[in-house]
C-alpha positions as MATLAB code, in Angstrom:
seq = 'MKIAIFHNLPSGGAKRALYTFSKFLTRSGHAVEVFVPSTADETYLPLGDVVSEVNVFNVKRTISSLISSTLRNFPLSIPADLERVERNIADNINGQDFDVVFCEQDRYTYSPFFLKYIKKPTIYYCQQPARSQELRTIAINERFPSPQSLRERSMRNCFDRRLLKIDKKNASFAEHILTNSYFSRESILRTYGRTSFVSYLGVDTEIFKPIGIPKDDFVLSVGSLAPRKGVDFIVSSLGTIHSKIRPKLIVVSNAVDIHLKNSLEQFAQEIGVDLRIVRSIANDELVSLYNRAKLVLYAPYLEPFGLVPLEAMACGTPVVAVKEGGVRESVIHNKTGILTQRDEHMFAEAVMELLSNEEKIRDMSQKAIECIEEYWTVEKAGKRLMWHINRVVDEGE';
ca = [
      92.341   70.117  110.462;
      94.365   72.691  108.512;
      93.034   73.098  104.973;
      94.430   75.097  102.040;
      92.084   76.144   99.241;
      93.200   77.074   95.727;
      91.035   78.575   92.991;
      91.159   80.816   89.943;
      87.417   81.201   89.399;
      85.318   83.984   87.891;
      82.013   85.049   89.420;
      79.195   82.538   89.073;
      77.884   79.262   90.427;
      81.252   77.581   90.996;
      82.452   80.519   93.099;
      79.201   80.547   95.084;
      79.611   76.820   95.760;
      83.207   77.337   96.900;
      82.103   80.190   99.151;
      79.512   77.997  100.882;
      81.976   75.098  101.248;
      84.575   77.467  102.757;
      81.976   78.884  105.136;
      80.998   75.366  106.240;
      84.594   74.254  106.818;
      85.393   77.317  108.933;
      82.209   76.972  110.980;
      83.088   73.308  111.554;
      86.247   74.381  113.362;
      88.836   73.822  110.628;
      91.627   76.320  109.922;
      91.070   77.364  106.311;
      93.479   79.481  104.277;
      92.935   80.489  100.642;
      95.558   80.901   97.907;
      94.683   82.542   94.580;
      96.366   84.161   91.581;
      95.386   87.801   91.033;
      93.222   86.744   88.066;
      90.711   85.080   90.428;
      87.533   87.042   91.143;
      87.619   87.875   94.841;
      85.201   90.798   94.564;
      82.253   88.420   94.050;
      81.526   86.562   97.300;
      85.019   87.259   98.704;
      86.361   84.289  100.618;
      88.068   86.663  103.037;
      84.641   87.058  104.650;
      84.527   83.412  105.733;
      88.137   82.171  106.106;
      91.115   83.233  108.206;
      93.318   84.485  105.374;
      93.371   84.977  101.591;
      96.797   85.046   99.906;
      96.871   86.716   96.478;
      99.785   86.074   94.107;
     100.179   88.640   91.347;
     100.142   87.388   87.743;
     102.672   89.571   85.914;
     102.818   89.837   82.177;
     106.199   89.149   80.609;
     107.184   90.036   77.063;
     108.203   86.506   76.118;
     104.990   84.914   77.383;
     102.911   87.710   75.850;
     104.404   86.944   72.450;
     103.976   83.207   73.003;
     100.380   83.489   74.129;
      99.547   85.845   71.248;
     100.891   83.323   68.774;
      98.936   80.582   70.516;
      95.809   82.765   70.823;
      95.701   82.765   74.633;
      94.422   85.748   76.661;
      96.346   87.599   79.369;
      99.705   85.984   78.603;
      98.200   82.628   79.451;
      99.503   79.983   79.961;
     103.144   80.821   80.696;
     102.700   83.565   83.304;
      99.793   81.798   84.978;
     101.680   78.516   85.269;
     104.614   80.320   86.869;
     102.377   81.871   89.526;
     100.463   78.674   90.238;
     103.755   76.838   90.712;
     104.766   79.503   93.245;
     101.461   79.030   95.057;
     101.967   75.259   95.171;
     105.529   75.676   96.484;
     104.233   78.012   99.190;
     101.604   75.495  100.322;
     104.087   72.589  100.105;
     106.324   74.409  102.581;
     103.592   74.676  105.214;
     101.884   72.176  107.512;
      98.529   71.822  105.744;
      96.762   68.495  106.178;
      94.933   68.637  102.863;
      94.417   70.910   99.853;
      91.066   71.604   98.203;
      91.686   72.646   94.599;
      89.007   74.253   92.456;
      89.125   74.982   88.741;
      90.830   77.696   86.683;
      88.855   80.244   84.680;
      91.341   79.967   81.775;
      92.515   76.351   81.680;
      89.758   74.474   83.576;
      92.157   72.024   85.268;
      94.809   74.313   86.818;
      98.583   74.109   86.387;
      98.618   74.080   90.195;
      97.902   70.335   90.120;
     101.309   69.639   88.511;
     103.211   71.084   91.446;
     101.235   70.494   94.634;
     102.704   67.717   96.809;
     100.245   67.706   99.692;
      97.213   65.360   99.747;
      94.917   67.156   97.324;
      91.283   66.938   96.254;
      90.520   68.389   92.828;
      86.886   69.479   92.616;
      86.271   69.309   88.875;
      83.022   71.081   87.981;
      83.401   69.992   84.348;
      86.066   69.248   81.734;
      86.790   71.921   79.143;
      83.934   72.179   76.677;
      84.653   71.812   72.990;
      83.905   74.323   70.264;
      81.261   71.949   68.915;
      79.164   72.364   72.057;
      79.400   76.144   71.887;
      78.403   76.053   68.223;
      75.331   73.964   69.031;
      74.399   76.401   71.772;
      74.497   79.446   69.461;
      71.045   79.629   67.952;
      70.907   80.524   64.259;
      68.632   83.436   65.199;
      71.679   85.202   66.589;
      74.679   84.609   64.290;
      78.046   85.389   65.858;
      79.484   88.812   65.025;
      82.982   87.297   64.928;
      84.922   87.415   61.690;
      86.260   84.305   59.989;
      89.732   85.126   61.346;
      88.387   85.511   64.886;
      86.551   82.186   64.673;
      89.683   80.503   63.347;
      91.717   81.891   66.256;
      89.015   80.749   68.664;
      89.169   77.214   67.251;
      92.955   77.195   67.619;
      92.624   78.343   71.224;
      90.056   75.603   71.912;
      92.324   72.860   70.630;
      95.183   74.116   72.779;
      92.906   74.504   75.808;
      91.612   70.936   75.576;
      95.180   69.615   75.612;
      96.202   71.740   78.601;
      93.072   70.791   80.546;
      93.584   67.078   79.961;
      97.298   67.247   80.783;
      96.776   69.159   84.035;
      93.947   66.841   85.107;
      96.294   63.858   84.743;
      98.182   65.069   87.832;
      95.109   64.929   90.081;
      95.131   61.921   92.423;
      91.665   62.469   93.914;
      88.856   63.971   91.807;
      85.447   65.001   93.098;
      82.658   66.352   90.963;
      79.170   67.804   91.228;
      76.933   65.211   89.501;
      76.858   61.808   87.878;
      76.497   63.590   84.551;
      79.828   65.335   85.234;
      81.368   62.088   86.449;
      80.579   60.533   83.059;
      82.031   63.575   81.257;
      85.242   63.268   83.281;
      85.511   59.573   82.467;
      84.999   60.225   78.747;
      87.357   63.212   78.601;
      90.188   62.273   80.976;
      89.798   58.521   81.239;
      89.725   59.055   85.012;
      87.277   57.940   87.651;
      85.859   60.434   90.151;
      83.500   60.595   93.115;
      80.282   62.600   93.179;
      79.991   65.008   96.090;
      76.822   66.995   95.512;
      76.747   70.725   96.161;
      74.282   72.397   98.495;
      72.427   75.686   98.808;
      72.795   78.156  101.663;
      69.343   78.098  103.262;
      70.298   80.971  105.543;
      70.151   83.091  102.375;
      67.881   81.240   99.962;
      64.623   80.636  101.795;
      60.912   81.543  101.716;
      60.415   85.109  102.967;
      56.625   85.211  102.995;
      55.938   87.673  100.189;
      53.206   87.255   97.546;
      53.856   85.964   94.052;
      53.943   88.384   91.105;
      52.934   87.776   87.503;
      56.353   86.899   86.084;
      58.684   83.963   85.540;
      62.403   84.097   86.260;
      65.623   82.910   84.634;
      68.999   83.212   86.395;
      72.490   82.739   84.970;
      75.164   84.179   82.706;
      73.757   85.746   79.555;
      75.706   83.527   77.189;
      74.510   81.317   74.303;
      75.101   78.056   76.204;
      72.599   79.124   78.896;
      69.661   78.781   76.484;
      67.868   82.021   77.342;
      66.906   82.453   73.681;
      65.096   79.096   73.905;
      63.141   80.341   76.937;
      62.169   83.577   75.163;
      61.127   81.680   72.043;
      59.104   79.197   74.118;
      57.206   81.973   75.882;
      56.525   83.501   72.485;
      54.394   80.457   71.589;
      52.001   81.220   74.482;
      48.914   83.303   73.673;
      49.619   86.984   74.345;
      46.669   87.303   76.784;
      48.157   84.761   79.195;
      51.864   85.055   78.375;
      53.915   85.811   81.532;
      56.576   88.491   81.802;
      60.159   87.180   81.873;
      62.879   88.596   84.133;
      66.451   87.439   83.468;
      69.100   87.950   86.165;
      72.706   87.664   85.034;
      76.121   88.198   86.587;
      77.859   88.262   83.182;
      76.405   89.571   79.931;
      77.270   88.949   76.277;
      76.291   92.377   74.889;
      75.643   91.077   71.370;
      73.349   88.387   72.744;
      71.613   90.853   75.079;
      70.805   93.236   72.240;
      69.694   90.391   69.986;
      67.501   88.873   72.710;
      65.806   92.171   73.480;
      65.069   92.763   69.805;
      63.841   89.192   69.326;
      61.606   89.401   72.410;
      60.090   92.631   71.145;
      59.415   91.082   67.732;
      57.505   88.107   69.178;
      55.772   90.048   71.946;
      57.581   88.707   75.021;
      57.880   91.216   77.866;
      61.570   90.778   78.725;
      63.587   92.555   81.413;
      67.296   91.814   81.875;
      68.845   92.657   85.253;
      72.571   92.510   85.881;
      74.613   91.793   89.032;
      72.119   92.263   91.846;
      72.645   91.744   95.580;
      71.642   88.506   97.310;
      68.623   90.011   99.049;
      67.195   91.270   95.749;
      67.846   87.913   94.090;
      66.104   86.086   96.934;
      63.168   88.484   96.616;
      62.871   87.711   92.899;
      63.082   83.949   93.539;
      60.250   84.304   96.075;
      58.082   86.587   93.939;
      58.445   84.586   90.708;
      55.706   82.074   89.941;
      58.221   79.780   88.256;
      61.938   79.586   87.542;
      62.776   78.556   83.972;
      66.039   76.744   83.284;
      67.351   75.687   79.866;
      71.171   75.635   79.631;
      72.908   73.218   77.270;
      74.365   70.263   79.210;
      74.938   72.234   82.421;
      77.113   70.003   84.640;
      75.007   70.638   87.751;
      73.500   74.090   88.240;
      72.777   75.799   91.562;
      69.879   77.867   90.177;
      67.272   75.082   90.471;
      68.326   74.453   94.089;
      68.157   78.153   94.938;
      64.678   78.361   93.408;
      63.472   75.267   95.267;
      64.911   76.564   98.546;
      62.791   79.696   98.077;
      59.705   77.569   97.402;
      59.500   78.229   93.651;
      58.962   75.294   91.253;
      61.313   74.848   88.286;
      60.534   74.143   84.656;
      63.736   72.857   83.055;
      65.081   71.178   79.948;
      65.946   67.593   80.841;
      69.688   67.785   80.153;
      72.837   67.579   82.248;
      72.870   67.694   86.025;
      69.397   69.181   86.514;
      68.017   65.652   86.090;
      69.609   64.846   89.462;
      68.192   67.801   91.419;
      64.694   68.566   90.090;
      62.188   65.773   90.720;
      59.757   65.627   87.796;
      56.152   66.422   88.770;
      57.194   66.853   92.410;
      59.487   69.889   92.648;
      59.156   70.960   89.028;
      58.703   69.740   85.469;
      61.412   68.410   83.140;
      60.826   68.557   79.382;
      62.552   67.858   76.098;
      64.259   70.799   74.367;
      61.146   71.615   72.401;
      59.642   75.098   72.578;
      56.025   73.929   72.513;
      56.567   71.215   75.142;
      58.409   73.675   77.357;
      55.653   76.286   76.964;
      52.985   73.680   77.746;
      54.787   72.799   80.988;
      54.920   76.488   81.931;
      51.215   76.950   81.240;
      50.293   73.703   83.013;
      51.676   75.130   86.239;
      50.621   78.749   85.775;
      47.034   77.616   85.267;
      47.045   75.471   88.421;
      47.844   77.468   91.565;
      47.124   74.492   93.787;
      49.782   72.438   91.992;
      52.280   75.294   92.328;
      51.626   75.473   96.072;
      52.048   71.708   96.412;
      55.298   71.731   94.425;
      56.509   74.718   96.426;
      56.134   72.848   99.707;
      57.711   69.681   98.347;
      60.629   71.681   96.940;
      61.363   73.197  100.352;
      61.159   69.777  101.999;
      63.443   68.274   99.351;
      66.086   70.955   99.963;
      65.964   70.474  103.734;
      66.227   66.713  103.349;
      69.248   66.567  101.056;
      70.491   69.830   99.504;
      71.495   72.138  102.370;
      75.060   73.397  102.849;
      75.297   71.257  105.990;
      74.394   68.087  104.093;
      76.778   68.993  101.250;
      79.532   69.882  103.718;
      79.245   66.525  105.484;
      79.494   64.774  102.124;
      82.638   66.767  101.338;
      84.175   66.070  104.752;
      83.736   62.331  104.237;
      85.951   62.602  101.149;
      88.455   64.913  102.831;
      88.856   62.488  105.719;
      89.230   59.615  103.267;
      92.054   61.395  101.397;
      93.837   62.427  104.592;
      93.629   58.875  105.976;
      95.080   57.487  102.729;
      97.980   59.916  102.951;
      99.000   58.880  106.485;
];
């Protein structure tokens, strides 16, 4: 089968998932070609390593669109210049003999303009609809007030309203929508009024696996250092644990909000939490940290799915997570980890329950590895995806 892939993703979990899907499709004997605007991040897990060809289309700034986007509070001359390029990409794919197109999301508009113009049988993998300003406001803890001025916040609100409209409009052109969890499926139904199929992601167990090294006295959090990831909640929760038994916290992030980083470090120092923030590390170092950590702590606000818990489980490390969003579908409570309410004391109690019981950690570690092998590998996820690809291709014949 000849498959075209489109994306305009930044670094992060969605790009890692696309990388593993692309790797699976190529290894399965399909001819896979990637098409991206120049705004896509192809330095992080470059798809050129796993597919036959990556075609990059330059997003040029024009004066008219720059003025328009400035008035509408859009970055990088978005949306006019981006839409023009994504239409060119769609026209290019339409003129070739691809059997199916796999379309990922856009870092600026969520649902891409590409969907308006592609004519081939297309699957839109929607990680999540655009999030509203209200959710971001909830996620910003009052401990760390935003440094933005009133004018900046007003412009941000204007941008959000425009973004929500663009996202919903572009999504209306998608004939076949897949998503990463039943939580996301419900969000898509509420936001777009569209049904979708769940095709769960998987973790690359060639990379994320037990490597036979001893555990160290720290707990780990992985993800972008942004308010919605809930790292401040984790720090605050650890601060409620007695200083004599309080574990060190290491945070690994691919993207960092500098204001939040500085505020977190100051806050951690004030409450006596030993915090170390590490940025943009290689896979082998990340796998080492997953293996060495006694626990992985996970507390984002309404994360649609989240690969971090799967990566931790694949390395044999139990997860303590806030019971919100897609993590409820991957972490099995009291088997591969513990799920709690978003309450600092309850979260801290779950952490201490496991840290004080090495036998339970070992049992959860083994069950986590077995759970990954049974359902969450790239091969299992790839077969789920191929079922949907074949279904769409058959419908189009």
